LUMVEXSE-799976 format. One record per residue (C-alpha): residue number from 1; residue in three letters; x, y, z. Coordinates in steps of 0.25 Angstrom, whole numbers, plus 5000, padded with zeros to 4 digits. Layout:
BEGIN
NUM / Ala / X / Y / Z
...
//
This chain:
BEGIN
1 / Met / 4816 / 5002 / 5049
2 / Thr / 4811 / 4995 / 5063
3 / Pro / 4810 / 5002 / 5073
4 / Ala / 4819 / 4992 / 5080
5 / Ser / 4829 / 4998 / 5072
6 / Tyr / 4831 / 5006 / 5083
7 / Pro / 4836 / 5007 / 5097
8 / Ser / 4827 / 5006 / 5107
9 / Pro / 4822 / 5022 / 5110
10 / Asp / 4823 / 5017 / 5126
11 / Gly / 4837 / 5008 / 5125
12 / Pro / 4848 / 5011 / 5128
13 / Leu / 4857 / 5019 / 5118
14 / Pro / 4867 / 5011 / 5109
15 / Ala / 4883 / 5014 / 5115
16 / Pro / 4892 / 5024 / 5106
17 / Pro / 4901 / 5013 / 5099
18 / Glu / 4888 / 5006 / 5095
19 / Leu / 4884 / 5019 / 5089
20 / Ala / 4896 / 5024 / 5083
21 / Asn / 4897 / 5010 / 5077
22 / Ala / 4884 / 5009 / 5072
23 / Ala / 4889 / 5020 / 5063
24 / Arg / 4902 / 5014 / 5060
25 / Asp / 4894 / 5001 / 5056
26 / Phe / 4884 / 5009 / 5045
27 / Arg / 4898 / 5017 / 5039
28 / Leu / 4903 / 5003 / 5037
29 / Arg / 4891 / 4997 / 5032
30 / Met / 4888 / 5009 / 5023
31 / Ala / 4903 / 5007 / 5019
32 / Val / 4900 / 4992 / 5013
33 / Ile / 4886 / 4993 / 5007
34 / Asp / 4893 / 5006 / 4999
35 / Cys / 4906 / 4997 / 4994
36 / Glu / 4896 / 4989 / 4991
37 / Ala / 4887 / 4997 / 4983
38 / Glu / 4900 / 5004 / 4976
39 / Ala / 4904 / 4989 / 4970
40 / Ala / 4890 / 4987 / 4966
41 / Leu / 4889 / 5002 / 4958
42 / Asp / 4902 / 4997 / 4952
43 / Met / 4898 / 4986 / 4943
44 / Thr / 4887 / 4997 / 4938
45 / Arg / 4897 / 5005 / 4934
46 / Asp / 4905 / 5006 / 4921
47 / Arg / 4922 / 5007 / 4924
48 / His / 4920 / 5023 / 4922
49 / Gly / 4909 / 5022 / 4934
50 / Arg / 4899 / 5024 / 4926
51 / Thr / 4885 / 5019 / 4931
52 / Val / 4881 / 5008 / 4919
53 / Asn / 4870 / 4998 / 4927
54 / Ala / 4861 / 5010 / 4933
55 / Gly / 4850 / 5000 / 4938
56 / Ala / 4861 / 4990 / 4945
57 / Ala / 4869 / 5005 / 4951
58 / Ala / 4854 / 5009 / 4958
59 / Thr / 4853 / 4994 / 4963
60 / Ala / 4867 / 4995 / 4969
61 / Arg / 4863 / 5007 / 4975
62 / Ala / 4851 / 5003 / 4979
63 / His / 4855 / 4992 / 4988
64 / Arg / 4867 / 5001 / 4994
65 / Asp / 4856 / 5010 / 4999
66 / Lys / 4848 / 4997 / 5006
67 / Ala / 4859 / 4992 / 5012
68 / Ala / 4864 / 5006 / 5019
69 / Val / 4848 / 5007 / 5024
70 / Glu / 4850 / 4993 / 5030
71 / Ala / 4862 / 4997 / 5034
72 / Tyr / 4858 / 5009 / 5042
73 / Thr / 4847 / 5002 / 5047
74 / Thr / 4853 / 4990 / 5054
75 / His / 4865 / 4998 / 5058
76 / Leu / 4864 / 5011 / 5059
77 / Ala / 4848 / 5015 / 5063
78 / Pro / 4848 / 5009 / 5077
79 / Tyr / 4861 / 5019 / 5081
80 / Ala / 4860 / 5031 / 5070
81 / Glu / 4850 / 5039 / 5081
82 / Ala / 4857 / 5037 / 5093
83 / Leu / 4871 / 5038 / 5087
84 / Leu / 4867 / 5053 / 5080
85 / Asp / 4862 / 5056 / 5095
86 / Ala / 4875 / 5050 / 5102
87 / Ala / 4883 / 5057 / 5092
88 / Arg / 4878 / 5073 / 5095
89 / Leu / 4879 / 5069 / 5109
90 / Val / 4893 / 5068 / 5108
91 / Leu / 4893 / 5079 / 5096
92 / Asp / 4888 / 5089 / 5106
93 / Glu / 4899 / 5086 / 5116
94 / Leu / 4912 / 5089 / 5107
95 / Pro / 4921 / 5100 / 5110
96 / Pro / 4918 / 5113 / 5097
97 / Ala / 4924 / 5107 / 5084
98 / Arg / 4924 / 5111 / 5070
99 / His / 4916 / 5097 / 5066
100 / Leu / 4904 / 5096 / 5075
101 / Ala / 4895 / 5104 / 5067
102 / Gly / 4897 / 5096 / 5055
103 / Trp / 4897 / 5082 / 5065
104 / Arg / 4882 / 5089 / 5071
105 / Ala / 4878 / 5091 / 5054
106 / Ile / 4881 / 5076 / 5053
107 / Leu / 4874 / 5071 / 5065
108 / Asp / 4862 / 5079 / 5062
109 / Gly / 4863 / 5074 / 5046
110 / Leu / 4863 / 5060 / 5051
111 / Ala / 4851 / 5062 / 5060
112 / Val / 4844 / 5067 / 5048
113 / Ser / 4849 / 5056 / 5039
114 / Thr / 4845 / 5045 / 5051
115 / Ala / 4829 / 5052 / 5051
116 / Glu / 4829 / 5049 / 5035
117 / Ile / 4833 / 5037 / 5036
118 / Gly / 4825 / 5032 / 5049
119 / Arg / 4813 / 5038 / 5042
120 / Ala / 4817 / 5031 / 5027
121 / Leu / 4819 / 5018 / 5036
122 / Asp / 4805 / 5018 / 5043
123 / His / 4798 / 5021 / 5031
124 / Pro / 4804 / 5009 / 5022
125 / Ala / 4801 / 5009 / 5006
126 / Ala / 4796 / 4995 / 5001
127 / Leu / 4808 / 4986 / 5000
128 / Gly / 4815 / 4984 / 4989
129 / Ser / 4807 / 4996 / 4981
130 / Pro / 4811 / 5009 / 4973
131 / Ala / 4806 / 5015 / 4986
132 / Glu / 4815 / 5009 / 4993
133 / Arg / 4827 / 5012 / 4987
134 / Ala / 4824 / 5027 / 4985
135 / Gln / 4824 / 5025 / 5000
136 / His / 4835 / 5020 / 5003
137 / Ala / 4843 / 5029 / 4992
138 / Ala / 4836 / 5042 / 4999
139 / Leu / 4843 / 5036 / 5012
140 / Arg / 4858 / 5033 / 5006
141 / Pro / 4861 / 5050 / 5008
142 / His / 4857 / 5047 / 5023
143 / Leu / 4864 / 5032 / 5024
144 / Ala / 4877 / 5039 / 5018
145 / Ala / 4876 / 5049 / 5029
146 / Trp / 4878 / 5040 / 5041
147 / Ala / 4888 / 5033 / 5034
148 / Asp / 4896 / 5044 / 5031
149 / Tyr / 4895 / 5052 / 5045
150 / Gly / 4889 / 5041 / 5055
151 / Ser / 4901 / 5042 / 5059
152 / Ile / 4903 / 5054 / 5064
153 / Ala / 4892 / 5051 / 5073
154 / Gly / 4897 / 5038 / 5076
155 / Asn / 4910 / 5042 / 5082
156 / Leu / 4902 / 5053 / 5090
157 / Ala / 4894 / 5043 / 5097
158 / Asp / 4906 / 5035 / 5099
159 / Gln / 4910 / 5045 / 5109
160 / Leu / 4898 / 5047 / 5118
161 / Gly / 4902 / 5044 / 5132
162 / Ser / 4917 / 5042 / 5129
163 / Gln / 4927 / 5050 / 5134
164 / Arg / 4933 / 5059 / 5125
165 / His / 4950 / 5057 / 5126
166 / Lys / 4957 / 5068 / 5129
167 / Ala / 4973 / 5067 / 5128
168 / Pro / 4979 / 5079 / 5135
169 / Leu / 4994 / 5082 / 5140
170 / Ala / 4999 / 5090 / 5148
171 / Asp / 5004 / 5103 / 5142
172 / Glu / 5020 / 5101 / 5144
173 / Glu / 5017 / 5086 / 5139
174 / Gln / 5008 / 5089 / 5128
175 / Gln / 5020 / 5101 / 5124
176 / Leu / 5031 / 5090 / 5126
177 / Trp / 5024 / 5079 / 5117
178 / Thr / 5019 / 5092 / 5106
179 / Glu / 5036 / 5096 / 5102
180 / Arg / 5040 / 5081 / 5104
181 / Ala / 5031 / 5079 / 5092
182 / Gln / 5033 / 5088 / 5084
183 / Ala / 5049 / 5087 / 5085
184 / Ala / 5046 / 5075 / 5081
185 / Gln / 5038 / 5082 / 5069
186 / Arg / 5048 / 5089 / 5066
187 / Arg / 5058 / 5076 / 5066
188 / Gly / 5048 / 5069 / 5056
189 / Glu / 5043 / 5058 / 5067
190 / Leu / 5030 / 5063 / 5070
191 / Glu / 5022 / 5052 / 5061
192 / Leu / 5007 / 5053 / 5062
193 / Thr / 4999 / 5043 / 5060
194 / Glu / 4985 / 5046 / 5064
195 / Ser / 4975 / 5059 / 5064
196 / Trp / 4962 / 5061 / 5069
197 / Tyr / 4951 / 5074 / 5074
198 / Ala / 4945 / 5072 / 5088
199 / Ala / 4933 / 5078 / 5091
200 / Asp / 4937 / 5093 / 5094
201 / Gly / 4942 / 5094 / 5080
202 / Gln / 4958 / 5092 / 5083
203 / Pro / 4965 / 5083 / 5073
204 / Ile / 4974 / 5073 / 5083
205 / Thr / 4986 / 5066 / 5076
206 / Leu / 4993 / 5054 / 5081
207 / Ala / 5007 / 5053 / 5077
208 / His / 5020 / 5045 / 5083
209 / Leu / 5030 / 5053 / 5089
210 / Val / 5043 / 5047 / 5085
211 / Glu / 5056 / 5051 / 5095
212 / Asp / 5069 / 5041 / 5096
213 / Asp / 5061 / 5030 / 5088
214 / Asp / 5051 / 5031 / 5099
215 / Ser / 5036 / 5035 / 5095
216 / Thr / 5024 / 5039 / 5102
217 / Val / 5012 / 5043 / 5098
218 / Val / 5006 / 5055 / 5099
219 / Ala / 4994 / 5062 / 5096
220 / Leu / 4994 / 5077 / 5091
221 / Arg / 4982 / 5088 / 5089
222 / Gly / 4984 / 5096 / 5080
223 / Asp / 4988 / 5095 / 5065
224 / Pro / 5002 / 5090 / 5065
225 / Gly / 5006 / 5098 / 5053
226 / Ala / 5003 / 5110 / 5060
227 / Pro / 5009 / 5119 / 5071
228 / Gly / 5001 / 5116 / 5084
229 / Trp / 4999 / 5102 / 5086
230 / Gln / 5000 / 5096 / 5100
231 / Val / 5002 / 5082 / 5106
232 / Ile / 4991 / 5078 / 5112
233 / Gly / 4995 / 5064 / 5119
234 / His / 5005 / 5053 / 5116
235 / Tyr / 5003 / 5038 / 5116
236 / Ala / 5010 / 5024 / 5115
237 / His / 5003 / 5020 / 5105
238 / Glu / 4991 / 5024 / 5096
239 / Tyr / 4982 / 5016 / 5103
240 / Glu / 4983 / 5023 / 5116
241 / Ala / 4983 / 5038 / 5107
242 / Gly / 4968 / 5033 / 5103
243 / Lys / 4964 / 5030 / 5116
244 / Asp / 4968 / 5044 / 5122
245 / Leu / 4964 / 5053 / 5110
246 / Pro / 4952 / 5060 / 5104
247 / Ala / 4944 / 5050 / 5097
248 / Pro / 4944 / 5052 / 5082
249 / Val / 4931 / 5059 / 5077
250 / Pro / 4926 / 5056 / 5061
251 / Pro / 4936 / 5063 / 5051
252 / Gly / 4929 / 5075 / 5040
253 / Val / 4926 / 5074 / 5026
254 / Leu / 4932 / 5082 / 5016
255 / Arg / 4919 / 5086 / 5010
256 / Ala / 4906 / 5085 / 5016
257 / Asp / 4898 / 5081 / 5006
258 / Val / 4904 / 5069 / 5003
259 / Ser / 4899 / 5056 / 5006
260 / Arg / 4906 / 5043 / 5008
261 / Phe / 4892 / 5035 / 5007
262 / Asn / 4886 / 5043 / 4997
263 / Arg / 4894 / 5046 / 4983
264 / Pro / 4890 / 5050 / 4973
265 / Ala / 4891 / 5041 / 4960
266 / Pro / 4906 / 5039 / 4954
267 / Ala / 4909 / 5048 / 4942
268 / Pro / 4913 / 5040 / 4930
269 / Glu / 4930 / 5041 / 4929
270 / Leu / 4939 / 5035 / 4918
271 / Ser / 4951 / 5026 / 4926
272 / Leu / 4964 / 5030 / 4922
273 / Gln / 4967 / 5014 / 4919
274 / Asp / 4956 / 5014 / 4907
275 / Leu / 4961 / 5029 / 4902
276 / Ile / 4975 / 5022 / 4901
277 / Arg / 4969 / 5012 / 4896
278 / Asp / 4961 / 5019 / 4885
279 / Val / 4976 / 5026 / 4881
280 / Val / 4981 / 5013 / 4880
281 / Glu / 4972 / 5006 / 4873
282 / Gly / 4969 / 5018 / 4863
283 / His / 4973 / 5019 / 4847
284 / Ser / 4971 / 5034 / 4846
285 / Ala / 4978 / 5048 / 4851
286 / Gly / 4961 / 5051 / 4856
287 / Asp / 4962 / 5038 / 4863
288 / Ala / 4973 / 5043 / 4874
289 / Ser / 4969 / 5057 / 4871
290 / Asn / 4955 / 5053 / 4876
291 / Ala / 4961 / 5044 / 4888
292 / Leu / 4967 / 5057 / 4893
293 / Leu / 4956 / 5067 / 4890
294 / Gly / 4948 / 5056 / 4901
295 / Ala / 4959 / 5058 / 4910
296 / Val / 4958 / 5071 / 4912
297 / Gln / 4942 / 5072 / 4910
298 / Arg / 4934 / 5080 / 4919
299 / Gly / 4920 / 5082 / 4924
300 / Tyr / 4912 / 5071 / 4928
301 / Ala / 4920 / 5058 / 4926
302 / Ala / 4934 / 5065 / 4926
303 / Gly / 4947 / 5059 / 4922
304 / Pro / 4956 / 5054 / 4931
305 / Met / 4965 / 5066 / 4932
306 / Val / 4955 / 5075 / 4935
307 / Arg / 4949 / 5065 / 4947
308 / Leu / 4967 / 5066 / 4950
309 / Gln / 4964 / 5080 / 4953
310 / Glu / 4952 / 5079 / 4960
311 / Leu / 4958 / 5070 / 4969
312 / Leu / 4971 / 5077 / 4972
313 / Glu / 4961 / 5091 / 4973
314 / Thr / 4951 / 5080 / 4984
315 / Ala / 4965 / 5077 / 4991
316 / Ala / 4969 / 5092 / 4993
317 / Gln / 4956 / 5096 / 4999
318 / Phe / 4956 / 5084 / 5010
319 / Ala / 4971 / 5087 / 5011
320 / Ser / 4967 / 5101 / 5014
321 / Ala / 4954 / 5097 / 5023
322 / Leu / 4962 / 5091 / 5031
323 / Glu / 4967 / 5104 / 5037
324 / Thr / 4982 / 5098 / 5041
325 / Val / 4995 / 5106 / 5037
326 / Gln / 4999 / 5093 / 5029
327 / Gly / 4984 / 5092 / 5023
328 / Arg / 4985 / 5106 / 5018
329 / Gln / 5000 / 5103 / 5011
330 / Thr / 4997 / 5091 / 5006
331 / Ala / 4983 / 5097 / 5001
332 / Ala / 4993 / 5109 / 4993
333 / Arg / 4999 / 5098 / 4987
334 / Leu / 4987 / 5090 / 4982
335 / Thr / 4981 / 5102 / 4977
336 / Ala / 4993 / 5105 / 4970
337 / Leu / 4994 / 5091 / 4963
338 / Ser / 4980 / 5093 / 4959
339 / Arg / 4984 / 5106 / 4952
340 / Gln / 4995 / 5098 / 4944
341 / Ile / 4985 / 5087 / 4941
342 / Glu / 4975 / 5097 / 4936
343 / Phe / 4987 / 5103 / 4926
344 / Leu / 4990 / 5089 / 4922
345 / Thr / 4975 / 5085 / 4918
346 / Arg / 4975 / 5099 / 4909
347 / Glu / 4989 / 5094 / 4902
348 / Val / 4983 / 5079 / 4901
349 / Ala / 4972 / 5086 / 4894
350 / Glu / 4978 / 5095 / 4886
351 / Ala / 4988 / 5082 / 4880
352 / Ala / 4973 / 5073 / 4879
353 / Glu / 4970 / 5082 / 4871
354 / Asp / 4983 / 5084 / 4862
355 / Leu / 4982 / 5068 / 4861
356 / Gly / 4969 / 5069 / 4856
357 / Ala / 4971 / 5079 / 4846
358 / Thr / 4982 / 5069 / 4840
359 / Val / 4978 / 5061 / 4829
360 / Ala / 4984 / 5048 / 4830
361 / Val / 4982 / 5034 / 4833
362 / Leu / 4995 / 5024 / 4837
363 / Pro / 5004 / 5017 / 4826
364 / Pro / 4998 / 5005 / 4823
365 / His / 5012 / 4998 / 4826
366 / Arg / 5008 / 4999 / 4839
367 / Thr / 5002 / 4985 / 4839
368 / Pro / 4996 / 4978 / 4850
369 / Val / 5002 / 4965 / 4854
370 / Leu / 4993 / 4953 / 4859
371 / Arg / 4991 / 4948 / 4870
372 / Ala / 4987 / 4936 / 4867
373 / Arg / 4991 / 4927 / 4855
374 / Pro / 4983 / 4919 / 4848
375 / Arg / 4980 / 4905 / 4852
376 / Pro / 4978 / 4893 / 4840
377 / Ala / 4965 / 4888 / 4839
378 / Val / 4960 / 4878 / 4847
379 / Gly / 4962 / 4864 / 4840
380 / Thr / 4972 / 4867 / 4832
381 / Thr / 4988 / 4864 / 4833
382 / Pro / 4998 / 4874 / 4837
383 / Pro / 5009 / 4875 / 4827
384 / Ser / 5021 / 4868 / 4830
385 / Pro / 5032 / 4874 / 4835
386 / Pro / 5045 / 4879 / 4827
387 / Pro / 5057 / 4869 / 4829
388 / Arg / 5065 / 4873 / 4840
389 / Ala / 5080 / 4877 / 4834
390 / Ser / 5091 / 4866 / 4839
391 / Thr / 5098 / 4871 / 4852
392 / Thr / 5109 / 4859 / 4850
393 / Ala / 5123 / 4866 / 4848
394 / Arg / 5129 / 4862 / 4835
395 / His / 5144 / 4857 / 4836
396 / Arg / 5154 / 4861 / 4826
//
């Protein structure tokens, strides 16, 4: 990287919105690069997701890694250190909250990644060499970290020097509006529309309070599904509420070790369409049995029914992680559905074994029907059609 890539030490620091935009712009560019790379990698896999052209796959990854390095060098490197400095200044001023320690660890990790990227770019390998590919691949986790979590630094930097909005109501007015909203909720006329977390870790929810065919936008603090929530503001429309209420902070993640921009290679899998086609095109009981066993196969190349159960279990974990009353209720429903899928999976496996033990083939009278009828050979005269019966009525 050339020294000109960095802002002058004696020059003015970029404005907070410019810093935040740099983080957002880099994430967007990384998303585009990843989409293009996935399209190229899909061309190297068979229909079940197995890589069949390792050389082309390696080339696609190398192109992806190089494009990511170039995007960082051009769009984020000039702002990275100033962005982290601004984010730390804001973080130090925030009220105590459960998420602040995690955010501080993320900023420290991004600082380490920034230093690692800077050292590599200050000593680049020979252009187009295997060493350059290795260097770019080694930088991939650091670039992915910025793409995944740079939005947290950008969100903090965006608050630098800004007025933290508060929407306090007088005690009597707050109690009045809370009672009105609670009454509307009991009538089924409190329509929740949007939810986010403020910097202090408290959830805020926008809702339409409907009374006598008149709708008012109200802001609630707390879980609307549990006792104790309060109305903290009422507005004519959402835009007015957005200007007055605390700004949303980046939401959390279900699993801390998952990266959107550094995913592992997908496991091969059979689609339901393929399994159904195997049954339709099969001739023996063993063909249908194998298709059913493929649907309930476990392990690395798990079948669709096993994947469905995994989806329900993961969705249940997500619903529970929302830490709301409704989320916990939905998590219980999803967990119960997951147990039902587990039961069905065992039943399908047993039925597949029974079908496989059936020594039988389809009877020959189930003959196929040709889709395309034979055409006469080129240069031959088609047979003349049979004479048509006269339709003239006979007179007696």
